N, CA, C and O atoms as a GROMACS GRO file, in nm:
protein
  380
    1MET      N    1   4.634   2.958  -1.553
    1MET     CA    2   4.494   2.920  -1.546
    1MET      C    3   4.478   2.770  -1.567
    1MET      O    4   4.397   2.706  -1.499
    2LEU      N    5   4.553   2.714  -1.661
    2LEU     CA    6   4.545   2.571  -1.688
    2LEU      C    7   4.593   2.489  -1.569
    2LEU      O    8   4.541   2.380  -1.544
    3GLN      N    9   4.690   2.539  -1.496
    3GLN     CA   10   4.740   2.468  -1.378
    3GLN      C   11   4.635   2.464  -1.267
    3GLN      O   12   4.624   2.364  -1.196
    4ILE      N   13   4.558   2.570  -1.252
    4ILE     CA   14   4.453   2.575  -1.150
    4ILE      C   15   4.343   2.474  -1.184
    4ILE      O   16   4.293   2.404  -1.096
    5ILE      N   17   4.305   2.468  -1.311
    5ILE     CA   18   4.201   2.374  -1.353
    5ILE      C   19   4.250   2.231  -1.335
    5ILE      O   20   4.173   2.144  -1.292
    6ASN      N   21   4.375   2.205  -1.368
    6ASN     CA   22   4.432   2.071  -1.351
    6ASN      C   23   4.435   2.033  -1.203
    6ASN      O   24   4.404   1.919  -1.168
    7PHE      N   25   4.473   2.126  -1.115
    7PHE     CA   26   4.476   2.100  -0.970
    7PHE      C   27   4.335   2.070  -0.917
    7PHE      O   28   4.318   1.977  -0.839
    8LEU      N   29   4.235   2.147  -0.960
    8LEU     CA   30   4.097   2.123  -0.916
    8LEU      C   31   4.046   1.988  -0.965
    8LEU      O   32   3.977   1.917  -0.892
    9PHE      N   33   4.080   1.952  -1.088
    9PHE     CA   34   4.038   1.824  -1.142
    9PHE      C   35   4.097   1.708  -1.062
    9PHE      O   36   4.026   1.611  -1.033
   10LEU      N   37   4.224   1.717  -1.025
   10LEU     CA   38   4.287   1.611  -0.946
   10LEU      C   39   4.229   1.605  -0.805
   10LEU      O   40   4.212   1.496  -0.750
   11ALA      N   41   4.198   1.720  -0.746
   11ALA     CA   42   4.140   1.721  -0.611
   11ALA      C   43   4.000   1.662  -0.611
   11ALA      O   44   3.964   1.587  -0.520
   12ILE      N   45   3.922   1.695  -0.711
   12ILE     CA   46   3.786   1.642  -0.719
   12ILE      C   47   3.786   1.493  -0.751
   12ILE      O   48   3.703   1.419  -0.700
   13SER      N   49   3.879   1.447  -0.835
   13SER     CA   50   3.883   1.306  -0.874
   13SER      C   51   3.915   1.216  -0.754
   13SER      O   52   3.871   1.102  -0.749
   14LYS      N   53   3.991   1.268  -0.657
   14LYS     CA   54   4.021   1.189  -0.538
   14LYS      C   55   3.898   1.174  -0.448
   14LYS      O   56   3.885   1.074  -0.378
   15LEU      N   57   3.808   1.272  -0.450
   15LEU     CA   58   3.687   1.267  -0.368
   15LEU      C   59   3.569   1.201  -0.440
   15LEU      O   60   3.468   1.168  -0.378
   16LEU      N   61   3.582   1.183  -0.570
   16LEU     CA   62   3.469   1.134  -0.649
   16LEU      C   63   3.431   0.990  -0.614
   16LEU      O   64   3.313   0.958  -0.606
   17VAL      N   65   3.528   0.904  -0.592
   17VAL     CA   66   3.499   0.764  -0.559
   17VAL      C   67   3.426   0.752  -0.425
   17VAL      O   68   3.324   0.682  -0.420
   18PRO      N   69   3.472   0.814  -0.316
   18PRO     CA   70   3.395   0.802  -0.190
   18PRO      C   71   3.256   0.864  -0.199
   18PRO      O   72   3.162   0.812  -0.141
   19ILE      N   73   3.243   0.976  -0.271
   19ILE     CA   74   3.112   1.039  -0.284
   19ILE      C   75   3.016   0.948  -0.360
   19ILE      O   76   2.900   0.934  -0.320
   20CYS      N   77   3.061   0.886  -0.468
   20CYS     CA   78   2.976   0.794  -0.544
   20CYS      C   79   2.943   0.670  -0.463
   20CYS      O   80   2.831   0.620  -0.471
   21PHE      N   81   3.037   0.619  -0.385
   21PHE     CA   82   3.014   0.501  -0.302
   21PHE      C   83   2.904   0.529  -0.198
   21PHE      O   84   2.811   0.450  -0.182
   22VAL      N   85   2.916   0.640  -0.130
   22VAL     CA   86   2.817   0.677  -0.028
   22VAL      C   87   2.682   0.705  -0.094
   22VAL      O   88   2.578   0.664  -0.041
   23SER      N   89   2.683   0.773  -0.206
   23SER     CA   90   2.557   0.804  -0.275
   23SER      C   91   2.487   0.677  -0.320
   23SER      O   92   2.364   0.667  -0.310
   24ALA      N   93   2.561   0.580  -0.370
   24ALA     CA   94   2.501   0.454  -0.415
   24ALA      C   95   2.437   0.380  -0.297
   24ALA      O   96   2.325   0.329  -0.310
   25TRP      N   97   2.505   0.374  -0.184
   25TRP     CA   98   2.449   0.305  -0.068
   25TRP      C   99   2.329   0.379  -0.010
   25TRP      O  100   2.235   0.315   0.040
   26VAL      N  101   2.330   0.510  -0.014
   26VAL     CA  102   2.214   0.588   0.031
   26VAL      C  103   2.095   0.560  -0.059
   26VAL      O  104   1.983   0.544  -0.010
   27LEU      N  105   2.116   0.553  -0.189
   27LEU     CA  106   2.009   0.524  -0.284
   27LEU      C  107   1.953   0.383  -0.262
   27LEU      O  108   1.831   0.365  -0.262
   28ILE      N  109   2.039   0.285  -0.243
   28ILE     CA  110   1.994   0.148  -0.218
   28ILE      C  111   1.916   0.141  -0.089
   28ILE      O  112   1.812   0.074  -0.083
   29THR      N  113   1.962   0.208   0.015
   29THR     CA  114   1.892   0.209   0.143
   29THR      C  115   1.755   0.273   0.130
   29THR      O  116   1.658   0.223   0.188
   30MET      N  117   1.745   0.381   0.056
   30MET     CA  118   1.616   0.448   0.038
   30MET      C  119   1.518   0.359  -0.039
   30MET      O  120   1.399   0.357  -0.007
   31VAL      N  121   1.565   0.287  -0.140
   31VAL     CA  122   1.478   0.198  -0.217
   31VAL      C  123   1.428   0.083  -0.129
   31VAL      O  124   1.310   0.050  -0.132
   32VAL      N  125   1.517   0.023  -0.052
   32VAL     CA  126   1.477  -0.088   0.036
   32VAL      C  127   1.379  -0.038   0.142
   32VAL      O  128   1.281  -0.106   0.171
   33TRP      N  129   1.404   0.078   0.199
   33TRP     CA  130   1.313   0.135   0.300
   33TRP      C  131   1.176   0.164   0.239
   33TRP      O  132   1.073   0.139   0.302
   34SER      N  133   1.174   0.216   0.119
   34SER     CA  134   1.048   0.246   0.052
   34SER      C  135   0.969   0.118   0.024
   34SER      O  136   0.848   0.115   0.044
   35LEU      N  137   1.037   0.013  -0.023
   35LEU     CA  138   0.969  -0.114  -0.046
   35LEU      C  139   0.916  -0.174   0.085
   35LEU      O  140   0.807  -0.230   0.087
   36TRP      N  141   0.993  -0.162   0.191
   36TRP     CA  142   0.950  -0.215   0.320
   36TRP      C  143   0.825  -0.143   0.370
   36TRP      O  144   0.731  -0.208   0.416
   37THR      N  145   0.822  -0.011   0.363
   37THR     CA  146   0.706   0.064   0.411
   37THR      C  147   0.584   0.039   0.323
   37THR      O  148   0.472   0.033   0.373
   38ALA      N  149   0.604   0.025   0.192
   38ALA     CA  150   0.491  -0.005   0.103
   38ALA      C  151   0.433  -0.142   0.134
   38ALA      O  152   0.311  -0.159   0.134
   39THR      N  153   0.517  -0.239   0.160
   39THR     CA  154   0.470  -0.374   0.194
   39THR      C  155   0.398  -0.372   0.328
   39THR      O  156   0.292  -0.434   0.341
   40ARG      N  157   0.453  -0.303   0.426
   40ARG     CA  158   0.390  -0.296   0.558
   40ARG      C  159   0.253  -0.229   0.550
   40ARG      O  160   0.157  -0.277   0.610
   41ASP      N  161   0.243  -0.120   0.476
   41ASP     CA  162   0.115  -0.052   0.461
   41ASP      C  163   0.015  -0.136   0.384
   41ASP      O  164  -0.104  -0.134   0.414
   42GLY      N  165   0.062  -0.211   0.284
   42GLY     CA  166  -0.026  -0.299   0.208
   42GLY      C  167  -0.082  -0.411   0.294
   42GLY      O  168  -0.199  -0.448   0.280
   43VAL      N  169   0.000  -0.467   0.382
   43VAL     CA  170  -0.047  -0.572   0.471
   43VAL      C  171  -0.150  -0.518   0.570
   43VAL      O  172  -0.249  -0.584   0.598
   44LYS      N  173  -0.126  -0.398   0.622
   44LYS     CA  174  -0.223  -0.337   0.714
   44LYS      C  175  -0.357  -0.314   0.645
   44LYS      O  176  -0.463  -0.340   0.702
   45THR      N  177  -0.352  -0.265   0.521
   45THR     CA  178  -0.475  -0.240   0.446
   45THR      C  179  -0.547  -0.370   0.416
   45THR      O  180  -0.670  -0.377   0.426
   46ALA      N  181  -0.473  -0.474   0.380
   46ALA     CA  182  -0.535  -0.603   0.349
   46ALA      C  183  -0.600  -0.663   0.474
   46ALA      O  184  -0.709  -0.719   0.466
   47GLN      N  185  -0.534  -0.650   0.588
   47GLN     CA  186  -0.594  -0.702   0.712
   47GLN      C  187  -0.722  -0.629   0.746
   47GLN      O  188  -0.818  -0.690   0.792
   48LYS      N  189  -0.725  -0.499   0.724
   48LYS     CA  190  -0.845  -0.420   0.752
   48LYS      C  191  -0.957  -0.458   0.655
   48LYS      O  192  -1.072  -0.469   0.696
   49MET      N  193  -0.924  -0.479   0.528
   49MET     CA  194  -1.026  -0.514   0.429
   49MET      C  195  -1.082  -0.654   0.451
   49MET      O  196  -1.197  -0.681   0.414
   50HIS      N  197  -1.004  -0.742   0.509
   50HIS     CA  198  -1.053  -0.877   0.537
   50HIS      C  199  -1.151  -0.879   0.654
   50HIS      O  200  -1.215  -0.982   0.678
   51GLN      N  201  -1.165  -0.770   0.725
   51GLN     CA  202  -1.262  -0.761   0.834
   51GLN      C  203  -1.401  -0.723   0.786
   51GLN      O  204  -1.497  -0.728   0.863
   52ILE      N  205  -1.414  -0.685   0.659
   52ILE     CA  206  -1.544  -0.645   0.605
   52ILE      C  207  -1.630  -0.769   0.588
   52ILE      O  208  -1.592  -0.860   0.513
   53PRO      N  209  -1.745  -0.776   0.655
   53PRO     CA  210  -1.825  -0.899   0.655
   53PRO      C  211  -1.928  -0.908   0.542
   53PRO      O  212  -2.009  -1.001   0.541
   54CYS      N  213  -1.928  -0.816   0.448
   54CYS     CA  214  -2.037  -0.807   0.349
   54CYS      C  215  -2.057  -0.935   0.268
   54CYS      O  216  -2.171  -0.971   0.240
   55ALA      N  217  -1.951  -1.002   0.230
   55ALA     CA  218  -1.965  -1.120   0.144
   55ALA      C  219  -2.041  -1.233   0.211
   55ALA      O  220  -2.098  -1.319   0.143
   56GLY      N  221  -2.042  -1.235   0.344
   56GLY     CA  222  -2.112  -1.342   0.415
   56GLY      C  223  -2.248  -1.301   0.467
   56GLY      O  224  -2.309  -1.376   0.544
   57CYS      N  225  -2.298  -1.186   0.429
   57CYS     CA  226  -2.426  -1.135   0.479
   57CYS      C  227  -2.540  -1.177   0.386
   57CYS      O  228  -2.521  -1.187   0.264
   58GLN      N  229  -2.656  -1.202   0.443
   58GLN     CA  230  -2.769  -1.243   0.360
   58GLN      C  231  -2.824  -1.128   0.277
   58GLN      O  232  -2.894  -1.153   0.179
   59TYR      N  233  -2.796  -1.005   0.312
   59TYR     CA  234  -2.843  -0.891   0.236
   59TYR      C  235  -2.749  -0.853   0.121
   59TYR      O  236  -2.781  -0.765   0.042
   60PHE      N  237  -2.636  -0.918   0.112
   60PHE     CA  238  -2.538  -0.890   0.008
   60PHE      C  239  -2.581  -0.959  -0.121
   60PHE      O  240  -2.602  -1.080  -0.122
   61THR      N  241  -2.593  -0.882  -0.229
   61THR     CA  242  -2.646  -0.937  -0.354
   61THR      C  243  -2.536  -0.979  -0.452
   61THR      O  244  -2.565  -1.054  -0.546
   62ASP      N  245  -2.413  -0.934  -0.434
   62ASP     CA  246  -2.301  -0.964  -0.523
   62ASP      C  247  -2.330  -0.916  -0.666
   62ASP      O  248  -2.286  -0.978  -0.763
   63ASP      N  249  -2.403  -0.806  -0.677
   63ASP     CA  250  -2.434  -0.744  -0.805
   63ASP      C  251  -2.370  -0.606  -0.806
   63ASP      O  252  -2.380  -0.533  -0.707
   64HIS      N  253  -2.304  -0.568  -0.914
   64HIS     CA  254  -2.232  -0.441  -0.915
   64HIS      C  255  -2.325  -0.320  -0.911
   64HIS      O  256  -2.281  -0.210  -0.878
   65ARG      N  257  -2.452  -0.338  -0.944
   65ARG     CA  258  -2.545  -0.225  -0.940
   65ARG      C  259  -2.602  -0.202  -0.800
   65ARG      O  260  -2.620  -0.087  -0.760
   66LEU      N  261  -2.628  -0.309  -0.726
   66LEU     CA  262  -2.681  -0.298  -0.590
   66LEU      C  263  -2.614  -0.406  -0.507
   66LEU      O  264  -2.654  -0.522  -0.507
   67LYS      N  265  -2.509  -0.364  -0.435
   67LYS     CA  266  -2.432  -0.462  -0.359
   67LYS      C  267  -2.505  -0.508  -0.233
   67LYS      O  268  -2.499  -0.625  -0.196
   68CYS      N  269  -2.574  -0.416  -0.169
   68CYS     CA  270  -2.643  -0.448  -0.043
   68CYS      C  271  -2.781  -0.385  -0.048
   68CYS      O  272  -2.797  -0.270  -0.089
   69THR      N  273  -2.880  -0.461  -0.007
   69THR     CA  274  -3.016  -0.408  -0.012
   69THR      C  275  -3.048  -0.320   0.108
   69THR      O  276  -3.141  -0.240   0.101
   70VAL      N  277  -2.973  -0.330   0.215
   70VAL     CA  278  -3.000  -0.250   0.334
   70VAL      C  279  -2.916  -0.122   0.336
   70VAL      O  280  -2.969  -0.014   0.357
   71HIS      N  281  -2.786  -0.135   0.312
   71HIS     CA  282  -2.695  -0.020   0.313
   71HIS      C  283  -2.612  -0.020   0.184
   71HIS      O  284  -2.494  -0.057   0.189
   72PRO      N  285  -2.666   0.020   0.072
   72PRO     CA  286  -2.590   0.014  -0.053
   72PRO      C  287  -2.473   0.113  -0.058
   72PRO      O  288  -2.378   0.091  -0.133
   73SER      N  289  -2.480   0.220   0.018
   73SER     CA  290  -2.373   0.320   0.009
   73SER      C  291  -2.247   0.280   0.086
   73SER      O  292  -2.139   0.330   0.055
   74ILE      N  293  -2.259   0.192   0.184
   74ILE     CA  294  -2.141   0.152   0.261
   74ILE      C  295  -2.099   0.008   0.236
   74ILE      O  296  -2.007  -0.041   0.302
   75ALA      N  297  -2.165  -0.060   0.144
   75ALA     CA  298  -2.131  -0.201   0.117
   75ALA      C  299  -1.988  -0.212   0.065
   75ALA      O  300  -1.946  -0.135  -0.021
   76ASN      N  301  -1.916  -0.308   0.119
   76ASN     CA  302  -1.776  -0.336   0.083
   76ASN      C  303  -1.682  -0.219   0.110
   76ASN      O  304  -1.582  -0.204   0.038
   77THR      N  305  -1.710  -0.138   0.210
   77THR     CA  306  -1.619  -0.032   0.250
   77THR      C  307  -1.582  -0.054   0.396
   77THR      O  308  -1.635  -0.143   0.462
   78GLU      N  309  -1.490   0.028   0.446
   78GLU     CA  310  -1.449   0.016   0.586
   78GLU      C  311  -1.562   0.052   0.682
   78GLU      O  312  -1.562   0.007   0.797
   79GLU      N  313  -1.656   0.131   0.637
   79GLU     CA  314  -1.770   0.167   0.722
   79GLU      C  315  -1.857   0.046   0.753
   79GLU      O  316  -1.931   0.048   0.851
   80ALA      N  317  -1.850  -0.058   0.672
   80ALA     CA  318  -1.934  -0.177   0.690
   80ALA      C  319  -1.875  -0.277   0.789
   80ALA      O  320  -1.935  -0.383   0.811
   81ILE      N  321  -1.760  -0.247   0.847
   81ILE     CA  322  -1.697  -0.343   0.938
   81ILE      C  323  -1.785  -0.370   1.060
   81ILE      O  324  -1.799  -0.485   1.100
   82ASN      N  325  -1.845  -0.270   1.118
   82ASN     CA  326  -1.932  -0.286   1.234
   82ASN      C  327  -2.078  -0.261   1.197
   82ASN      O  328  -2.148  -0.187   1.265
   83CYS      N  329  -2.123  -0.322   1.089
   83CYS     CA  330  -2.260  -0.302   1.041
   83CYS      C  331  -2.359  -0.363   1.140
   83CYS      O  332  -2.347  -0.480   1.176
   84MET      N  333  -2.456  -0.285   1.182
   84MET     CA  334  -2.554  -0.331   1.280
   84MET      C  335  -2.657  -0.426   1.217
   84MET      O  336  -2.722  -0.502   1.289
   85ASP      N  337  -2.674  -0.421   1.086
   85ASP     CA  338  -2.773  -0.504   1.018
   85ASP      C  339  -2.715  -0.631   0.959
   85ASP      O  340  -2.782  -0.697   0.880
   86TYR      N  341  -2.594  -0.668   0.996
   86TYR     CA  342  -2.531  -0.787   0.941
   86TYR      C  343  -2.606  -0.912   0.986
   86TYR      O  344  -2.628  -0.933   1.106
   87GLN      N  345  -2.643  -0.994   0.891
   87GLN     CA  346  -2.706  -1.123   0.917
   87GLN      C  347  -2.631  -1.228   0.837
   87GLN      O  348  -2.625  -1.220   0.714
   88PRO      N  349  -2.572  -1.326   0.903
   88PRO     CA  350  -2.496  -1.426   0.826
   88PRO      C  351  -2.588  -1.512   0.739
   88PRO      O  352  -2.702  -1.538   0.774
   89GLN      N  353  -2.534  -1.553   0.625
   89GLN     CA  354  -2.609  -1.641   0.537
   89GLN      C  355  -2.622  -1.778   0.602
   89GLN      O  356  -2.524  -1.832   0.653
   90THR      N  357  -2.740  -1.831   0.600
   90THR     CA  358  -2.761  -1.964   0.660
   90THR      C  359  -2.764  -2.072   0.553
   90THR      O  360  -2.689  -2.169   0.562
   91ASN      N  361  -2.848  -2.056   0.453
   91ASN     CA  362  -2.859  -2.153   0.346
   91ASN      C  363  -2.880  -2.078   0.216
   91ASN      O  364  -2.980  -2.009   0.200
   92SER      N  365  -2.789  -2.091   0.124
   92SER     CA  366  -2.800  -2.016  -0.001
   92SER      C  367  -2.911  -2.069  -0.090
   92SER      O  368  -2.952  -2.000  -0.184
   93MET      N  369  -2.962  -2.188  -0.065
   93MET     CA  370  -3.071  -2.242  -0.147
   93MET      C  371  -3.205  -2.178  -0.115
   93MET      O  372  -3.299  -2.188  -0.194
   94LEU      N  373  -3.216  -2.111   0.000
   94LEU     CA  374  -3.340  -2.049   0.039
   94LEU      C  375  -3.357  -1.911  -0.022
   94LEU      O  376  -3.468  -1.858  -0.020
   95TYR      N  377  -3.254  -1.852  -0.075
   95TYR     CA  378  -3.261  -1.715  -0.124
   95TYR      C  379  -3.263  -1.710  -0.273
   95TYR      O  380  -3.269  -1.601  -0.331
   0.00000   0.00000   0.00000
């Protein structure tokens, strides 16, 4: 019985180094791929959010209680990208 266990231990020890090497590289590849996809998705989201025109609209109040006097429910969201009531600010001293 001891000889069988010794034989199995020697057989497994010869395969252990290649298995650990491949496993380590698979893990590194998965981490790099995950970071790449997270960065790519973050850039896409940031580009979409930069299209929201609310900050430059004359109806935007910049108050956390009432962000927009015309459409308060969609202010600063993706729904506000094509807002039909958007009016650019002309002179901030007039408001």
